[in-house]
KENU-945373 format. One record per residue: x, y, z of N, C-alpha, C, CB in turn. Coordinates in pm, whole numbers, plus 32768, in hexadecimal, padded with zeros to 4 digits. Glycine has a CB too. Example, Ala and Ser with C-alpha at 12.3 -4.5 7.8 and 13.67 -1.06 7.14 Angstrom:
// residues 2
85277DC7830C84CE7E3E830C85287EB6830C846B7E418389;85057F1F82C485577F9682CA850A8003831385807FC4823C;
***
This chain:
// residues 354
7D2670B17C6F7D9470C97CCB7D9D715E7CEB7E1970967C90;7D9E71817D6B7DA6720D7D957E37723B7D8E7D6D721F7E25;7E5572A87D447EDF72D67D3A7F1473047DC17EEB73477CD4;7F9472EA7DD97FD273127E567FE873AA7E57805972C87E6B;7FC273E97EC47FCB747B7ECF8015749E7F4F7F3D74BD7ECD;807974F67F4280C875207FB580B675B67FCC815E74FE7F9F;809575DF8048808C76708064811676B1805D804C768880EE;811C77298028819777768023819777DA809581A777BE7F99;820977E880D582127836815081FD78CB8138829978208191;81A87906818A819B7997819481BD79BE8224810A79C8816C;820C7A258234823D7A4782BA81E97AAF830282CA7A7882B0;81A57B0682B981607B7682F980D17B8982C681AF7BF582E2;80BA7B77824680367B91820C7FCE7B318244803B7B858173;7F597B6782637EEA7B1A829C7E787B0582397EB67B5E8317;7E757B5281CD7DFF7B5681787E007AFB81007DEA7BDD814B;7E6B7AAF80EB7E6C7A52807A7EC979DD80987E977A997FF9;7EB97972804B7F1178FE80557F3978D57FC87ECC788880A1;7FAA78917FBF7FD9785A7F3F7FF977C77F55805778A87F09;7FCB77727EFB7FEC76E47F00802276BB7E787F6F768E7F26;8081765D7E7B80C376307E00809A75A17DE0815C763A7E0C;806C758C7D66805475067D3280B674E97CC27FC274F77D00;80AA74787C84810474557C1680D6749B7B96810873BB7C01;8119750C7B7B80F875597B04808D75C27B1980CD74FE7A99;806775DC7B95800176427BAF800F76787C3D7F7376087B99;7FD676ED7C537FCB77277CD97F3977467CF6802277A87CE6;7F1877457D777E93776E7DA37EA477E77DFF7E4876F97DED;7E6178537DDE7E6078CB7E317DD778D57E737E80794C7DDE;7DD778ED7EF47D5878FF7F3C7D5D79847F867D3C78897F9F;7D0379DD7F647CFC7A607FA67C907A5780127CDC7AD37F3F;7CBC7A57808E7C607A4980FF7C307AD081337CA179FB816F;7C767B3B810E7C4D7BC281377C627C2080C27C9E7BF381B5;7C007C22806A7C087C787FF37BDA7D0680117BB47C3D7F83;7B887D14807A7B547D9780A37B237D8781347AE07DCA8042;7B097DF681797AE07DEC82067A5E7D9E82177ACF7E788242;7A527D5B828879DA7D0E82A479EB7C7C827D79637D4B825C;79887C2D82A2798F7B9E8286795C7B8081F9793E7B5082ED;799F7B2581B679737AF8813379B07A6F8118799A7B5E80C2;79787A2A80BA79B079A980927A3679C1804C794D795C8033;7A967966805B7B16797880167B0479797F7E7B787908803E;7B5A79C47F3D7B5F79C47EAB7BD6796C7E827B6D7A577E71;7BBC790B7E2A7C2378A97E077C4678B57D737BF378197E27;7CC878B57D587CF978C67CD07D5B78567CAE7D3D79507CBE;7D4C781F7C387DA477B67C077E0277F27B9E7D52773F7BCB;7E8377E47BB67EE878147B587F29779B7B167F53786E7B9F;7F0E77887A967F4477167A4B7FCC773E7A137EE376E879D9;803576FD7A4380BD77247A2080F676D979A9811777117A95;80C37660798E80F67610791F8093761278AB8110757F794C;80C476397838806F763F77C1803B75B3779D80BD767B774A;7FBB75AC77827F7F752D775D7F4E74DB77D17FE074DD7710;7F68750A784C7F3974C278C37EA374D578D37F8574F27942;7E5A746978D97DC8747178E47D9E745779747D84740C7884;7D5F74BB79B07D3274B37A3A7CA074DF7A427D8A750A7A97;7C5B74AE7AA57BD074D57ABB7BCD755B7B037B8474677B0C;7BA075C37ABF7B9C76497AFA7B1376707B2C7BCB76AD7A96;7AB576127B317A2B76347B517A1776657BE079D375BE7B39;7A6F76427C3A7A5E766A7CC77AA976EB7CE87A8E75FB7D22;7ADE772E7C837B2D77A87C9A7AE278237C657BB7779D7C55;7B0278957CA17AC679127C737AFF793F7BEE7AD9797F7CDB;7B7B79157BD17BB979367B517C2C78D67B397BEA79CA7B4E;7C4978BF7ABA7CBB786D7A927D1678C37A3B7C8D77EC7A45;7D9678C77A5E7DFA79157A157E5D78B479D87E41797D7A71;7E7378C079577ED3786B79127F5078BD78F47E9778307891;7FC37889791F804178CC7902807278A3787880AC78AB796E;80BA78FA783180E7797D7860807B79E97852816479A87814;807B7A4878AF80227ABC78A680647B22784A80057AF97933;80207B4277DE80597BA2777D80367C3177A180287B8376F0;7FBA7C4877CF7F927CD177F17F2B7CCC78627F597D1C7775;7F237D3C78AA7ECB7D41791F7EA07DD0793A7F117D06799A;7E357DDB79877E017E5D79B37E0B7E637A4B7D6D7E737983;7E3B7ED37A7F7E3B7EEC7B0F7DDC7F5F7B2C7ECB7F0C7B42;7DAC7F677BA97D557FD57BD07D8880217C487CCA7FA27BEC;7DFA7FF87C807E34803C7CF47EC7805A7CDA7E247FE67D74;7EF180D47CF97F7E80F97CE47FDA80A67D3C7F93818D7D00;7FA8806F7DA97FFD80277E07803A7FA97DC97FAE80017E81;7FFD7F767D5F80347EFE7D1F80907F1E7CA97FC57EA57CF1;80927F9D7C8180EB7FC57C14817E7FA67C3480DB805A7BF5;81AF7FC87CAE823A7FA67CCD82567F117CCC825E7FDE7D54;81F07EBE7CE382057E2D7CDA82397E097C4F81827DE17CF7;81F77E407BE8821F7E207B5F82AC7E567B4481BB7E5B7AFA;82C77ECF7B75834D7F087B6183B87EAF7B9E83557F957B9E;83A27E867C1A84077E367C6284187DAB7C2883E17E2C7CF3;83B17D787BE783B87CF37BAC83DF7CF77B1983347CAC7BBB;83F97D707AE684277D7F7A5D83BE7D6579F384977D247A45;833F7D7F7A1582D17D6279B782747DDB79A782817CE779E6;82AB7E5279B482597ECB79A9820B7ED0792682B07F4879B5;82477E9E78BB82087EA77836818B7E517829826C7E7F77CC;81717DFB788B80F97DA8788580797DF678A581067D3378E5;80867E6878E8800E7EB679087FE27F06788D80287F167981;7F667EF078627F357F3277E97EC17F9178067F0A7ECB7784;7E8E7F9278837E207FEB78A47E1E800D79367D9C7FAD787C;7DF1808979547DE980B779DF7D88812D79E57E7780E07A16;7D3381337A4F7CD781A57A5C7D1F82217A907C6281817AB9;7D1D828D7A437D5E830B7A677DF582F97A767D2383437AE9;7E3882EF7A067EC982D77A057F18834B7A427EF982BF7978;7EDB83C07A527F2284307A927F4884107B227ECA84AF7A8F;7F0483B17B607F22838E7BEA7FA483407BF77EB1833F7C24;7FD8830A7B89804F82B67B8D80CD830C7B90805382577B13;812682ED7BEF81A383387BFF821B82F07BC681BB83567C91;8219826C7BBF828A821D7B8F82C282547B0D8260818C7B7D;834482737B0C838482A97A94838082437A22841482D27AB2;839581C47A458390815C79DF83068156799E83B380D47A1B;829E815A79F08217815179BA81ED81D2797481B581307A2A;821D824379A481FB82C17963823382C478D58230833879B5;82A8828B78C182E28285783A8289823277DF83718249783E;825881C2781181FE816E77C1817B81B677A481E380EA7808;814A8202780680CF825077F280E682BA778780A282937876;8157830177918176836A772F8187833176A281F483B47758;81B082B4769981C182747617813E823B75E2822982057620;80D1824E762D804E821E76028038818A7613803A82417574;8087814A7669807C80BA767C8020809276EF810580807694;7FEC80F677377F8E80DC77A47F108130778B7FCD80FE782F;7E9E80EF77847E1F8135776C7DE8816E77EE7DB980D7772B;7DC581EE77EB7D84822C785F7CF18203785D7D9382C9785E;7CC681BF78C77C3F818878CB7BD781E779047C3F810A791B;7BFE8264791D7B9D82C6794C7BBB82F879D67B15828C7949;7B85836D79F67BA183AF7A747B2E83A87AD87BC3843F7A5B;7AC983597ABB7A57834E7B157A7782F77B8D79DF83157ACC;7A1682E57BE67A2D82947C5D7A4982017C3D79B5829D7CB9;7A1B81D37BC97A3C814B7B9D7A7381527B1079BE80EE7BA3;7AC280EE7AED7AFE80EC7A677A9180DD79FE7B6580787A5B;7AB1810879867A5680F579157A5C806278EE7A7C8153789D;79FA8017791A79FE7F85790C79F47F5B787A798D7F44795C;79AA7FA5782A79A07F81779C7A267F8E775679387FD87756;7A727FF677787AF88006773F7B517F9277697B36808C776A;7B3F7F6677E57B8E7EF678177B6E7E7777CA7B747EE278AD;7AEE7E6277AE7AC67DED77607B037DF476D47A2C7DE27758;7B057E6A769A7B3F7E7A76147BD47E5976137B297F0875E1;7C197E7876827CA87E5776897CBF7DC1768E7CE77E997703;7C5D7D7776C47C637CE676CD7CE57CB5770D7C537CA97643;7D047CE377877D807CB977C77D777C2977FA7DA27D16783B;7DEA7BEF78187DED7B67784D7DB77B6278DC7E7B7B30784A;7DBE7BD179227D827BD979A67D757C6B79D07DD57B8B7A0E;7D1A7C847A2F7D067D087A687D0B7CFB7AFF7C7F7D487A38;7D5A7D517B407D687D4D7BD27D1B7DC37C0D7DFF7D527BFD;7CC17DA47C697C697E087CA27C7E7E167D387BD87DE67C85;7C8B7E917D677C857EB07DF67BFD7EED7E107CFA7F107E24;7BB47EB87E717B287EE27E837B057EE67F177AC97E847E39;7A9E7F307F377A667F2E7FBE79FC7EC17FCB7A2A7FB67FE1;79E37E7D7F5D79857E0E7F6078F67E337F3D79867DD17FE5;78DD7EB47F2478537EDF7F0C78347EF67E7878387F5E7F59;78937EDC7E22787B7EF67D93789F7E807D3B78CA7F717D67;78997E087D7478C57D937D2978677D717CB678D07D1C7D86;77E77D8D7CC677867D687C5F77A47DAD7BDA76FA7D8A7C8C;77CF7E2C7BE177E67E747B6478617E407B1A77F57F097B80;78B77DF67B63792D7DBE7B2379137D347AE5799E7DB47B88;789C7CFF7AFE787C7C797ACB78827C727A3477F37C4E7AFB;78757CE479F2787A7CE6795F79017CB6792C785D7D73792B;796A7CCD797C79EF7C9C795479F07C0479507A5C7CD079B5;79B97BC779B679B67B3679BC79627AFD794979807B077A42;78F37B41792A789F7B1478BB78E97B1E7837781E7B6778B5;79487B7E782F79977B9077B67A107B3377B379C67C2177AA;7A1D7ADE781A7A8B7A7F781D7B0D7AB578517AA07A4A7796;7B087B2978947B817B6578CD7B8B7B3F79607B817C0078BB;7BF17AF779897BFE7AD37A177C097B507A6E7C797A787A2C;7BB27B5A7AD17BB17BCC7B2E7BEB7B9F7BB27B207C047B41;7C577BE07BDC7CA17BBA7C557C927C287CBE7D387BA07C34;7C6A7C037D367C5E7C647DA37CE07C677DF47BE57C417DFE;7D147CDE7E077D8D7CF37E577D687D407ED47DFB7D3E7E05;7D827D067F497D5C7D447FC87DD17D74801B7D0B7CE68019;7E3D7D9B7FDA7EB67DC080257E9B7E30808A7F237DEC7FC5;7E427E8D80687E2B7F0080BF7DE97EDB81437DD67F668077;7DB17E61814C7D767E3681CB7DE07E0A822F7D117DC581B3;7E5A7DEF81FF7EC87DC982587EF57E4482A67F407D8B8207;7F117E3383277F437EA283777FD87E9683947EF57EAC83F9;800B7E1C839E809B7E0B83AF80E37E42833480BF7D7483C6;81417E9F834581867ED782D081C47E6D827681F07F3682FC;82037E0782B0823E7D9E825F81D27D41822582A37D4C82B2;81617D35826A80F37CE7823580BB7D2381B680867CDB829B;80B07DA681B5807E7DEA813D80E27DDC80CA80647E80815B;81627DE980EA81C97DDC808381D07D4F804A82517E0380BC;81AD7CEB809C81BB7C60807181597C3B800181A77C0380E6;80F87C937FE7809B7C787F7880E17C7D7EF180287CDE7F7A;815D7CA77EEC81A67C9E7E6D81B17C0B7E4382337CDE7E7A;81AE7BAF7EA481B17B207E83812E7AF77E3E81C67ACB7F03;80C27B387E6080417B1F7E1F804B7B437D8B7FCE7B6F7E64;80817BBB7D7180947BE77CE780F67B8B7C9F80C77C787CE3;81607B637CE681C27B0A7CA981857A857C8182357AF37D07;81307A4D7CD680F079CC7CB7809079DA7C4180A679977D33;804B7A4B7C387FEB7A617BCB802E7A6E7B437F997ADC7BE7;80A97A9D7B4380EB7AC37AC681607A6A7AA0811A7B507ACF;817479FE7AEB81E479A67ACC826A79DB7AFB81EA798F7A3A;82677A377B5C82E37A707B9382EC7A577C2A82E97B087B76;82BD79E27C5482B879CA7CE3834379C87D23827279477CFE;83A179807CE9842679787D2484677A027D2B847F79197CD3;84527A517CC384877ADA7CC584477B2D7D3584707B1E7C3D;83C57B187D4A837F7B647DB383B17B3D7E3D82E87B4D7DAA;83D07ABE7E5084077A907ED1848D7AD37EEB841679F67ED2;84E17ADC7E8585647B1C7E9485577BB17EB285B87B087E16;84FA7BF47E6D84E57C837E8584B57C9B7F14847F7CBC7E20;84537C4B7F3F841F7C5E7FC784887C41803083A57C057FDE;84DB7BE0801885447BBE8079859F7C36809185967B468047;85BE7C81802886127CF8803785CA7D658085863A7D2E7FAD;854A7D78806884FA7DDD80B084F17DBA8143846C7DEA8072;84D47D3C816084C97D0D81EA854C7D22823584A07C7A81ED;85BB7CFC81F7863D7D0A8239865D7D9B825786AC7CCE81E2;863D7DF481F986567E82820E86007EB88280863A7ED1818D;85807E8F828385257EBF82EB85537E91837584967E8F82D0;85727E11838185997DDA8403861E7E15843385A37D4283FB;86797E2F83D786F87E6D83FC86E27EFA843287577E708384;868B7F4683F1866A7FCD841F86237FC984A68613801683B8;85C67F6D84B4857C7F5F853285D97F4585A785157EEF8527;86447EFB858F86A37EDB85FA86ED7F57862C87077E7385CA;86F47FBE85DA873A8039860386F6807D867A8741809A858E;8674806B8686862980B286EE85F88056875D85B380F986B0;86127FD5875285D97F7487B086007F8E884086037EE98789;86797FBF885886AB7FD188E086A080618913873A7FA488E8;866180B788C58655814388F085F2814C89648626819E887A;861C818189D785C381868A4D854F81E68A37861381B08ACA;84E681D18A87846C821E8A77847F82B58A7E840B81F58ADD;84D682E38AD884E483748AE9852B83B58A73853083928B69;856683648A1B85A6839B89A38550838A8926862B8358898E;84D983598938847E834788C7842183C088BC842B82C388D6;84268408884D83D384808841833E8461884183F684CB87C2;82F084BB887B825E84AF8879822B84E287F3821D84FE88F0;81DC849187B081B384AF8727811D84C5871E81DC843E86C9;80FA853386DE8070855486BA805F85348626804E85EA86D8;7FE9850486007FCD84EC85737F40851A85537FE084578550;7F28853584D37EA2855784A67E8D85EB848C7E40852A850B;7E10860C846F7DEE869384417D5886A984567E1586A783AB;7D30872984577CA3874C84657C5E874B83DC7C9487D784A7;7BE2871D83DC7B8E872683667B00873F83957B9786A6830E;7ACD87B683787A4687DE83A27A3287CA843879DB878E8354;7A9187FF84857A8C87FD85177A9C877485577A0C88388544;7AC3871185087AE2868C853F7B75866C85237A84861F8502;7BB98641858A7C46861D857B7C4E858885597C96863E85FD;7C87856B84E57C9784E284B87D2884B684CB7C6D84D28424;7D3B844285097DC1840D85227DBB837585187DF6843A85AC;7E2A833684F17E2A82A484E97E1D826385727EA9827384A5;7DCA81FC857C7DBE81B085F87E41816686137D46814D85F1;7E4F8135868E7ECF80FD86B97EFC808486687EC680D68749;7E9C803886327EC07FC085E77EBD7FD785507E627F4E860A;7EAF805485297EAC8079849C7F38807184607E738106848B;7F3E804A83E17FBD803F8398801580BB83AB7FA280298302;7FDA8131839E802981AB83A8806281C584327FD8821E8380;801B8197849A804881AF852380AD814785537FD281B18580;80A980CF851A81028065854981958084852E80DD7FE28507;81AF80D984CD8239810184B28277814D8528823F81578434;822581978572825B81EF85DA82A981A1864381EA823D861C;82718132866F82B580E286D4833880AA869E825A80708703;83338073862583AC803A85EA841780A485D2838B7FF38569;83EC812085BF844A818D85A7847A81CE8628840A81F6854F;844C819C869B847F81CE871B843882478751850C81EE870E;83B3824D8740836582BF877382F0828D87C78330831686FE;82B582E88813823D82CA886281C783108821824E82F788F7;816D82C387E880F782FC87A980958324881580B782988745;8066839F8812801183D3887D7F868395887F80048468886F;7F5F835288137EDE830E88107EF0827688117E8E83388794;7F5C8247884B7F7C81B888487F1981648898800781A1887D;7ECC81A388F17E688158893F7DE4814C88F47E51819C89C5;7DD8819088857D5B819088377D62812187CF7D42821B87F3;7D3980A987F67D468035879E7CEA803E87267D2A7FB587EB;7D0D7FF286C17CBE7FF186467D1A7FFD85CE7C5780638646;7CE37FDC85597D347FE284DF7D0A805384827D2C7F5E8495;7C9F809884A57C6E8102844E7C9E818B84767BD98100844D;7C4781EC84677C68827784857C1D82A385037C4482D3840D;7C6682E4855C7C29831B85D57BE983A185B77C9283298646;7B8483C686027B42844785F37B368489867B7AB6843785B1;7B7484FE868A7B74854787097B4885D786F37C008543874A;7B1E861787607B0B86A787567B9186EC87757A9B86D987B8;7B988768874F7C1887B1875B7C4687BA87EC7C0A883D8721;7BEC87D288477C1087E588D47C548768890D7B9488088927;7C2386F488E87C5F867889197CEF866A88E67C0B85FD88EE;7D01868688657D868678882A7DE686DE88677D8086898791;7DB68757887D7E0C87BE88B87E39879589447DC3884588BD;7DDE876189917E0087348A197E6486C08A167D82870B8A65;7E50866889B77EA385F089AF7F2C860D89727E5C8586895D;7F31866989127FAA867688C07FE7870288C17F8B86508834;7FBF8755891E7FF587DD8923808D87DD89237FC08827899F;80C8878389718159877F8981819E871B8925817B87608A10;815886E888C2819586858867821686BC882B8132865F87F7;82788664881C82F9868E87E582F5869D874E8363862A880B;82AC8644870D82AE863E867A822186228647831285D08648;8200866285D8817D86518599819386128510813186DB858C;815D859A84FE8170854E848280EE8545843481A584C084A1;80F8855983B080838546835B802385BA835F803B84CA8381;805786338349800386AB83537FC986D482CC8055871F838D;7F888678828A7F3E8692820E7F9686CC81A27ECB86EF8228;7F57870D81427F9D873880C97FB787CE80CB7F4D8711804D;7FF7880081358019888D813D80A688A5810A800A88C081CE;80B9891680C6813D89368092819B896880FE8132899F8025;816489B0816181B889E781CB816389FF824781FE8A6A819D;81A58A2B82B2815F8A42833180FB8AB4832581C48A6083A0;811C8B1782D480C08B8882C2803C8B5C828680FF8BF2826A;80428B0982207FC88AD781E07F788A8282417FEA8A868163;7FBF8A3B82957F7E89E582F77F2E8A38835D7FE6898E833F;7F6E8AA1838F7F2B8AF583F27EBA8B4783B47F908B528434;7ECA8B6883347E608BB082EF7DE48B5882E17E908BDE8265;7DFA8AD682CF7D898A7982C37D3F8A6C83477DB989EF8293;7D888A6F83B87D4B8A69843D7DAF8AA184A17D2189D58463;7D918B1684D57DEF8B5B852E7E0E8B0C85AC7DB88BE28554;7DB68AAE85CF7DCA8A62864A7E438A0486437D4E8A128669;7E6F89E585C97EE7899185BD7F5F89D386037F0889778529;7F5E8A5886067FCE8AA086417FDC8A8F86D77FC28B2F8621;7F7A8A5487197F818A4387AB7FDB89CE87D57EF68A2D87E2;7FF889748778804788FE879B80DC891F879D802B888B8739;812288EB880181B18906880E81FF88D1879581E888C7888F;81D48860875D8218882A86E88213888D867481DA87A386BE;81A188D086668194893685FD81F089AB861C8102896685F1;81EE89DA8698823F8A4D86BE82D58A3486AE82218A73874E;82FC89B686C0838A899286B083AE8972862083AC891B8709;834A896E85CA8365894C853E837C88B9852783DB8998850E;834C88648582835F87D3857482E18793853A8382879385FD;82BE87BE84C28246878D847E8271875383F781DA87FF846B;824486D983DB82718691836381FB865D831282CD861C838A;820B8664828F81A68630823481E385C581DC816986A181DE;8190856481B081C184FD81548189851180C7819C84728188;814E858480AC810D8598802B815D85EF7FCB808585D68041;81D886147FF08224866B7F97826086207F21829186B27FE4;8274859C7F3182B4854D7EC8824A85227E6482FE84D27F03;824E855F7DED81E785447D898225851D7D05818C85BD7D76;81D884D27CB9820384AF7C3381F085247BD481B784357C00;8213850E7B56821085797AF2818485B27ADC824685467A6F;811C85637AF5809385927ADF8045859F7B62804A85337A81;808D85A57BD2804D85C77C50802D85567CAE7FD5860D7C34;804984D97C88802A84687CDF808284667D5B803983E67C93;804B843A7DCC809684337E4980E783B27E4F8037843C7EC3;816B83BD7E5681C183477E5A81AE82F77EDB825383717E4C;8190833C7F49818182F77FCA8116828B7FC1815C835B8038;80A882A97F7B803A824A7F6F804A81ED7EF77FB682947F65;80B981F27EB580D681977E46814A813C7E6E80F881E67DC4;81BF81767E79823781297E9B823B80FF7F2E82B281797E79;81FD81507F8582068138801581CD80B4804281C381A4805D;816680817FFE812880028026818B7F8F801F80B07FE37FCE;81DD7F8E7FB682387F1E7FA382C67F3E7FD4823C7EF87F0F;82DF7FBA7FFD83627FDF80318354801F80BC83A980417FD0;83217FD3811E8315800981A5839D802981E282CB7FA781FE;84067FEB81AE848C800981E084B2809B81C884F27FAD819F;848480D3815984A28160813D845781BA819E847D818580AB;83D7819A81B7838981E9821783CA81E282A082F681B6821E;83F0816B82CA842F815A834E84B281A88356844880C6836B;84FF81A482ED857F81EC82EB8569828282F785CE81CC826A;850582B482B184E2834382BA84C18369834A846B8364825D;846C83188389843E8339841084AF832F847783CB82DD8438;850682CE8467857982C584C385D0834184B485CD824684A7;85E28370843A862F83E9842485F08461846B863C8406838E;856B8467846A852484D584AC852A84C88543849184D9847D;8512844F8577850C843B860885958431864984BC83BF8626;85F383F38604867983DB863C86E283F485CF868683498674;86F6847085A88750848F853887DE845B854A875485238522;8809844A85C68891841A85DD88A5838B85AC88B284238671;88378341859D884182B7856E886082AE84D987C1826D858C;88388314848F884C831483FD8881839C83D287C682F483B1;88FC83BD83F98930844683E789378474835589B8844F8423;894C841982F7895E8441826A88DF8437821789C883ED822A;88748406825287FC83E8820587A2846281F687AF83778246;87698471817E870584D88164867F8493814E872C853180E8;861784B781998595847381898562847780F9852D84B281E5;8524840B80D184F083FE804984618430803F84F8836D801A;840983FE8096837C84248090835D84A180E2832683B180C0;839984AD81558371851481B683BE859781A2838784E08244;8376860381BE83AF868881B2838386DC8228838686CB812C;83E28723826383C0878082D0838487FE8292843F87A38327;8313882A82C782D688A582948328891D82BF824588B382C5;834189788261839089F0827E83368A5782C183D08A2A81FD;
***
């Protein structure tokens, strides 16, 4: 007899699905990394003693999950929000983690640093013998992780970063919730994030075009100007925040590459410059490349960075908490673009360069 399986609703995320059976869930990751690949299927056994055929799945996870390893800071806030931070026992380069809750556990020696190299120290991970390991990958290094599977450690691929819709990326907290037996809690958390985002988005929905500031984004690196393409996660916030992105006609989800002359012609008169790398102030910025001073946004002092908010050991909060809290990013940008909409608010991630 084939068990009855019901799909669980996802509103924004495109890269995974969740289905509910009697005493188990099935997770299918259809976009674990860029490019085409076969779906990765995971069976989560929720009832102790339930015997199911796991042969057709990439991994089988039996609840309760006592301990786990993560490899991306973006999933650390998932554990915090679901009240299960203590389940993480290993992470590569723990200095990258900003979460105060997790930093306390690290300082208490409850989280093993798996190394600072480009990949985690897999042998150390095997020694930890966690109930599962969650991997974010570009898809080109899967073979070296096969040792985990041989050691009996379920390896789970998380592809949240492939989502471009801000709420789609945040909805991956449901993926973490399903893996760890906190699915209902994850649904409640996401519902609050979604409501906050949509409420903020409504503040700018009726703002006419002539009142929407023209926004420049990106920075020079070795004579190439890199900026988010129009369909990129970072650029999609601009429209919702009530601005006109100057590269909005440049479709794509990756990074655009321009020469300086093109950007100067396109954005000389830009009102606001968002995402100006990791400069402490305007002086340091101009010292790095004097040509930045030609833009009106620079001359007016309307240049903002999202890298000033760091954890105790230097990790960037924007690339940790921001994935699952797009409402905070949106609120920051509305404050910058239309300060009258949020008169009492102080931006959390963004800082104007002095």
